[in-house]
C-alpha positions in Angstrom: 155.1 -40.2 136.8 155.7 -39.2 140.1 153.2 -41.8 141.9 154.2 -44.6 143.1 154.8 -47.5 140.9 153.0 -50.6 143.0 150.3 -53.4 142.6 147.4 -51.3 143.4 148.4 -49.1 141.6 149.0 -50.1 138.4 145.6 -52.6 139.2 143.4 -49.2 139.8 145.0 -47.1 136.6 144.1 -49.6 135.0 140.9 -50.0 136.7 140.4 -46.2 135.8 141.5 -47.1 131.9 138.7 -49.0 131.6 136.1 -47.9 133.7 136.7 -44.7 131.3 136.3 -46.7 127.7 133.8 -48.6 129.0 135.1 -51.6 128.7 134.8 -53.2 132.3 131.5 -55.1 130.2 134.8 -56.8 128.2 136.6 -58.0 131.3 135.5 -60.8 132.6 137.8 -63.6 133.9 137.4 -66.2 130.4 138.0 -63.2 128.6 141.0 -62.0 130.9 142.6 -64.9 130.4 142.1 -65.1 126.8 143.6 -61.5 125.9 146.5 -62.7 128.9 147.8 -66.1 126.5 147.0 -64.1 123.6 149.9 -61.5 124.9 152.3 -64.2 126.5 152.0 -66.3 122.3 152.8 -62.6 121.6 156.1 -62.6 123.5 157.2 -66.3 122.8 156.5 -65.3 118.5 159.8 -62.9 119.4 161.6 -65.1 120.4 160.6 -68.3 118.8 163.8 -68.4 116.4 166.5 -66.8 118.2 168.9 -68.8 119.5 169.2 -69.8 123.1 172.0 -66.8 122.9 170.2 -63.9 121.0 167.5 -64.5 123.4 169.6 -63.8 126.4 171.3 -60.9 124.4 167.1 -59.4 123.6 167.9 -56.7 125.7 170.7 -54.9 123.9 169.3 -55.3 120.4 167.3 -52.2 119.7 165.0 -53.3 116.9 163.4 -56.1 119.3 163.6 -54.6 123.5 161.1 -52.3 122.8 158.7 -54.9 122.0 159.5 -57.6 124.7 158.6 -54.7 127.1 155.5 -54.0 125.8 154.9 -57.5 125.3 155.8 -57.7 129.0 153.6 -55.0 130.1 151.3 -56.3 128.2 150.9 -59.6 129.7 151.2 -57.9 133.4 148.2 -55.5 132.8 145.4 -58.8 131.7 147.5 -60.4 134.8 146.9 -58.3 137.0 143.3 -56.8 135.6 143.1 -60.5 135.9 143.3 -61.3 139.5 141.7 -57.8 139.8 138.9 -58.9 138.7 138.3 -62.5 140.7 140.1 -60.7 144.3 143.1 -62.3 144.4 146.5 -60.4 145.6 149.0 -61.1 143.3 152.0 -60.6 145.4 150.6 -63.0 148.4 149.1 -66.0 145.8 152.4 -65.4 144.4 154.4 -65.4 147.5 152.2 -68.8 148.5 153.6 -70.6 145.7 157.4 -70.0 146.5 156.2 -71.1 149.8 154.5 -74.5 148.4 156.9 -75.3 145.8 160.7 -74.8 149.0 158.6 -77.2 150.7 158.1 -79.7 147.3 161.4 -78.7 145.8 164.1 -78.9 148.4 167.6 -77.7 148.1 169.3 -80.8 147.2 172.5 -82.1 150.4 175.8 -81.5 149.8 177.8 -85.3 148.4 
């Protein structure tokens, strides 16, 4: 792939993919939120019975690593489509949330 990978490019590719298959009719906020939840659950399923140590090394497991990457991609794809449909700038929303959390949870002062 030669084009630069950024959020806007990926959102456009996802929209074009869905439009070419006439799937836009199904990409309502409700449906996309549900699909996002399902894909997140599929990611959780991979880790369900792993110990904390096994989960920390999951990307070293040739059987699990591709599954983790695929589920992460599915989660991100549905999140980007959800944001596109609702007109949410995902990076701006994240930056604003980080700023709010920095205010809500200040770094503790030393002893």
